[in-house]
C-alpha positions in Angstrom: 148.5 18.5 -7.4 149.7 17.1 -3.8 150.7 19.9 -1.4 152.7 20.4 1.4 151.8 18.5 4.5 152.5 20.7 7.2 154.7 23.6 8.3 157.1 20.5 10.7 157.4 19.5 7.2 159.0 22.9 6.1 160.7 23.5 9.1 162.6 20.2 9.1 163.5 21.1 5.2 164.9 24.4 6.7 168.1 22.2 9.1 170.2 21.8 6.1 169.9 26.2 5.5 173.4 27.4 7.6 174.8 30.4 8.8 178.0 30.7 7.6 179.0 33.0 10.3 177.5 31.9 13.4 178.5 27.7 11.9 174.7 26.8 12.9 171.4 26.0 11.2 168.9 28.6 11.1 166.6 26.2 12.9 168.9 25.6 15.5 168.9 29.6 16.3 165.8 30.5 16.4 165.9 32.3 13.0 162.8 31.3 10.7 160.5 33.8 12.3 157.5 32.3 10.4 156.2 30.2 7.3 153.4 30.1 5.3 151.8 28.0 2.8 149.4 29.6 0.3 147.8 28.1 -2.8 148.9 26.1 -5.2 151.9 25.3 -3.5 153.3 28.6 -2.7 155.1 28.8 0.5 156.7 32.5 2.6 159.2 31.7 4.7 160.8 34.7 6.7 163.7 34.8 8.0 165.1 36.9 11.2 168.8 38.3 10.7 171.3 39.5 13.4 171.7 42.5 11.3 170.2 44.9 8.4 172.6 45.2 6.1 174.0 41.7 6.8 176.5 40.5 4.0 175.8 37.2 4.2 171.6 37.6 2.7 171.8 36.4 -0.8 173.2 33.1 0.9 170.1 33.1 2.8 168.0 33.8 -0.3 169.1 31.3 -1.9 169.7 28.2 0.4 166.3 28.6 1.6 164.7 28.9 -1.6 166.7 25.3 -2.8 165.3 23.6 0.6 161.9 24.6 0.9 161.8 23.7 -3.2 162.7 20.3 -2.9 159.8 19.4 -1.3 156.9 17.2 -3.3 154.2 20.2 -3.7 156.3 23.3 -3.8 155.8 25.3 -6.8 157.6 28.2 -5.7 159.6 29.9 -2.0 159.2 33.2 -1.4 162.1 34.1 1.0 161.8 37.7 3.2 164.0 39.1 5.8 163.4 41.5 9.3 165.8 41.8 12.0 166.5 39.8 15.5 165.4 43.1 18.5 167.4 43.2 21.4 165.8 40.0 23.2 165.8 38.3 20.7 169.5 38.8 19.6 170.7 38.2 23.9 168.5 35.0 23.8 171.2 33.9 20.9 174.0 35.5 22.4 172.8 34.0 25.6 172.2 30.4 23.6 175.6 31.0 21.7 177.6 31.3 24.6 179.5 34.6 22.9 179.5 38.4 24.3 178.6 39.8 20.8 177.2 38.6 17.6 179.1 39.2 13.7 177.8 43.0 13.0 178.1 42.4 9.6 181.7 44.1 8.3 181.3 43.9 5.0 177.7 45.1 5.3 177.9 48.1 2.8 179.9 45.9 0.3 177.7 45.3 -2.9 179.6 43.0 -4.5 183.0 40.7 -3.2 184.9 39.5 -6.4 187.8 36.9 -6.0 190.3 37.4 -8.7 191.7 33.6 -9.7 193.0 30.8 -11.9 194.5 28.0 -10.1 197.6 28.9 -11.2 200.8 31.8 -11.2 201.7 33.6 -13.5 198.7 34.3 -15.5 199.0 37.9 -14.6 196.0 38.2 -12.3 197.5 41.4 -9.6 198.2 43.0 -13.1 194.4 42.7 -13.9 192.8 43.0 -10.6 195.1 46.1 -10.4 193.8 47.8 -13.2 190.2 46.4 -13.1 190.0 48.1 -9.8 191.0 51.0 -11.8 188.7 51.0 -15.0 186.0 49.9 -12.3 186.5 53.7 -10.2 187.2 55.3 -13.8 183.1 54.0 -14.2 182.2 56.0 -11.1 182.3 53.0 -8.4 184.0 52.7 -5.1 186.1 49.9 -5.5 188.9 47.9 -2.9 191.6 45.9 -3.4 192.4 43.1 -0.7 195.1 41.6 -1.4 194.9 37.5 -0.4 198.2 36.1 -2.6 200.1 36.4 1.2 203.1 35.1 -0.1 203.3 36.6 -3.7 201.4 39.7 -2.6 202.8 42.9 -5.4 200.0 45.0 -5.3 201.0 48.0 -3.0 204.1 48.2 -5.4 201.1 48.2 -8.5 199.5 50.9 -6.8 202.6 52.8 -5.6 202.2 52.4 -2.2 205.1 50.5 -0.7 205.2 49.3 2.6 203.2 52.1 4.4 201.3 51.0 7.7 197.7 52.3 7.1 195.7 54.1 10.1 193.9 52.9 12.3 190.3 54.6 13.5 188.9 55.3 17.2 187.1 52.2 16.8 190.3 50.2 17.1 189.2 49.4 12.5 192.0 49.7 9.7 191.8 52.1 7.6 192.6 50.6 4.1 195.1 53.5 2.5 193.2 55.1 -0.5 195.3 55.2 -4.3 194.3 56.1 -7.7 190.3 56.9 -6.1 191.1 52.4 -5.2 190.6 51.7 -1.8 193.9 48.6 -0.6 194.7 46.8 1.7 197.4 44.3 2.2 200.1 42.2 4.2 202.5 43.9 2.8 201.5 47.0 4.7 202.5 45.5 7.9 206.1 44.0 7.0 209.4 45.3 5.9 209.7 46.2 1.7 209.7 42.4 -0.3 210.0 40.3 3.3 209.2 36.7 3.0 205.7 35.3 4.9 206.4 31.4 6.3 202.9 31.0 7.6 200.3 28.2 7.5 196.9 27.6 7.2 195.4 29.3 10.6 197.9 32.0 10.6 196.4 32.7 7.0 192.9 32.2 7.5 193.6 34.9 10.9 195.3 36.9 8.5 192.3 37.1 6.3 189.5 37.2 8.7 190.9 40.0 9.8 191.4 42.1 6.9 187.4 41.1 6.0 186.0 41.8 9.7 188.8 44.8 11.7 189.2 46.8 8.2 186.8 49.7 8.0 185.7 48.8 4.1 182.7 51.5 4.4 180.6 51.9 1.7 181.8 49.5 -1.7 180.3 48.6 -4.7 182.7 46.4 -5.7 185.8 44.9 -3.1 188.1 42.9 -5.8 189.8 39.6 -4.1 193.6 38.8 -5.6 193.6 35.2 -4.7 197.3 33.0 -4.8 197.6 30.8 -6.8 196.5 27.4 -6.1 192.8 26.1 -4.6 193.9 25.7 -1.1 193.4 27.1 2.8 193.5 31.2 1.0 190.5 30.2 -1.0 188.7 27.5 1.6 189.0 30.3 4.2 187.9 32.9 1.7 184.8 30.9 0.5 184.3 30.1 4.2 184.0 33.6 4.8 182.1 35.5 1.8 179.4 33.3 0.6 178.4 35.6 -1.3 181.2 36.9 -3.3 181.2 35.7 -7.2 184.3 34.0 -8.8 186.6 35.7 -12.0 188.6 33.5 -13.3 191.6 34.5 -15.4 193.7 32.4 -18.3 196.3 32.6 -20.9 195.0 30.9 -24.4 196.9 27.8 -24.2 195.2 25.0 -23.3 197.7 23.9 -20.7 196.6 27.3 -18.3 193.0 26.5 -19.4 193.2 23.1 -17.8 194.8 24.2 -14.3 191.6 27.4 -14.5 189.2 24.3 -14.8 189.9 22.8 -11.5 189.8 26.4 -10.6 186.4 26.7 -11.4 185.8 22.7 -10.0 186.6 24.2 -6.4 184.6 27.2 -7.3 181.7 24.7 -7.8 182.4 22.9 -4.6 182.5 25.6 -2.2 179.4 26.9 -4.0 180.8 30.6 -5.2 179.7 31.6 -8.2 181.7 31.7 -11.6 180.6 35.1 -12.6 183.2 34.9 -15.8 186.4 34.7 -17.5 189.1 37.0 -18.2 191.9 35.9 -20.8 194.9 37.5 -20.1 198.1 37.4 -22.4 196.0 37.0 -25.3 198.4 37.3 -27.5 201.4 40.3 -27.7 200.7 43.3 -29.7 204.1 45.4 -30.2 204.4 49.2 -30.4 203.4 49.0 -34.3 200.3 47.0 -33.9 201.4 44.0 -34.9 199.8 40.4 -33.0 201.5 37.8 -32.3 199.9 34.7 -30.6 202.6 34.0 -28.2 200.6 31.9 -26.1 197.7 30.5 -28.8 194.0 31.0 -29.7 190.5 30.3 -27.9 191.5 29.3 -24.7 189.5 31.9 -22.4 186.5 31.2 -25.5 186.6 27.2 -24.8 186.6 27.7 -21.2 183.9 30.2 -20.7 181.7 28.2 -23.7 182.8 24.5 -21.1 182.0 26.6 -17.8 178.2 28.0 -19.5 179.4 32.2 -18.5 180.6 35.2 -20.1 184.1 35.7 -21.4 184.3 39.1 -20.4 187.5 40.1 -22.2 190.5 39.2 -24.0 193.7 41.1 -23.0 196.4 41.5 -25.4 200.0 41.6 -23.9 201.9 44.7 -23.8 204.9 46.2 -23.7 203.0 49.4 -21.4 200.8 46.8 -19.8 203.8 45.3 -17.9 206.2 48.7 -17.6 203.0 50.6 -15.8 202.9 47.8 -13.1 206.6 48.5 -12.3 205.7 51.7 -12.2 203.0 52.0 -9.7 200.2 53.4 -12.3 198.1 51.6 -13.6 197.7 51.3 -17.0 194.0 52.0 -17.6 194.1 55.3 -15.6 198.0 56.5 -18.4 197.0 54.5 -20.9 193.6 54.6 -21.6 193.7 54.1 -25.6 196.6 51.6 -25.3 195.0 47.7 -26.8 194.9 46.3 -23.1 193.8 49.2 -21.3 190.6 49.0 -23.8 190.2 45.2 -23.1 190.2 45.8 -19.8 187.7 48.7 -19.4 185.4 46.1 -21.3 185.8 43.9 -18.9 184.7 46.1 -15.6 181.5 47.1 -17.9 180.7 43.8 -18.6 180.9 43.4 -15.0 179.5 46.6 -14.2 176.7 45.3 -16.6 176.3 41.8 -14.9 175.6 43.4 -11.3 171.8 43.3 -9.8 170.5 46.6 -10.0 168.6 48.3 -6.5 165.2 49.3 -7.8 164.2 52.3 -5.5 161.0 51.6 -3.9 158.1 54.1 -4.5 156.3 55.1 -1.6 152.7 54.4 -1.7 150.7 57.6 -2.3 146.5 57.3 -0.8 144.3 58.5 -3.9 141.1 59.4 -1.7 138.1 58.5 -5.2 136.0 61.7 -6.3 132.5 61.7 -7.3 132.5 63.0 -10.9 130.4 65.9 -10.8 127.0 65.8 -12.8 127.2 66.9 -16.6 126.0 70.0 -17.1 122.9 70.2 -20.0 125.5 71.4 -22.9 128.3 68.1 -22.0 125.7 65.9 -22.2 124.6 66.9 -25.6 128.5 67.0 -26.2 129.4 63.3 -28.4 131.0 60.8 -26.3 135.3 59.8 -26.7 138.1 62.2 -28.1 139.3 64.0 -31.2 141.8 62.3 -33.5 144.2 64.8 -35.2 143.3 64.5 -39.1 146.0 65.2 -42.4 
């Protein structure tokens, strides 16, 4: 098997790895700390981060491994991380001409889930509000960002109205909390039901503030309710959150499924991983338990199979689901036995099962070997082995 010729070749290959926050190559930023070439084509690369809890660590892990694995003779890539010291940070700031470096506003958020469909009217906001409450009911720490700037509805679904959020002593916006879920929306900064008439640059600035200037704290899940379409908001979030996962919502009918397929194509183009599909309005269930397939059958399963991702749930359309969206209390909290509640809880458990587990690192215990004592005359006459239980 041929081997990688030099570290320079690997260094050159890493020029394609871009820091999403600084918008430059990690080679140009001098973040490649070391490159070691081992036997049998195994390469170890160490990358320096600007902060220990860097939220885009997963992006670097994947991008570095892909760039180096493409070289001839490389059989495996190990990616390690350390943190820039104060001198290195000062040198990087001078190179960038910046007063400060990104401090990782979402460094304490374990999983970011973008809930989208590519079209309106499929119930993304209702699903987001209930899915967040279901995750909180499973003991998770959850936040919701209402990124549907034009059609914001999450505040009403949590009964928050247009309450203005407070600001901390560190000049960070504190999200409002309802039903155990932290919530942030443009609706908190406008008169209730006021229209938002913004172009792309204003949207980009607002979303950047919601992610970087909001003190989200420690969260297991941050759910982002996307607007319809595949335009400015989706591209901005993909740029700001390269580690995010994408959950696609569709209805069973073929027309909605094909539009949702375009949303999946957008996710692939901006390198967002698709976690799964949720089929909403999967039949109408009457109060007596009868079911009518108003929007057809099988669209969610077909889309999930086409994308090779799991179908996380099939949520029926029930009257209580609509009523609770208007009342400000998520259905999964007030009526957990409703068929829609049960389906949403199933989807929440599926997302939890898919999340990577962080295993504790056990301390290394030094054991001093002790020489065995010399056997006594009586012990030396005993047969070796162990006693077995007999029937």
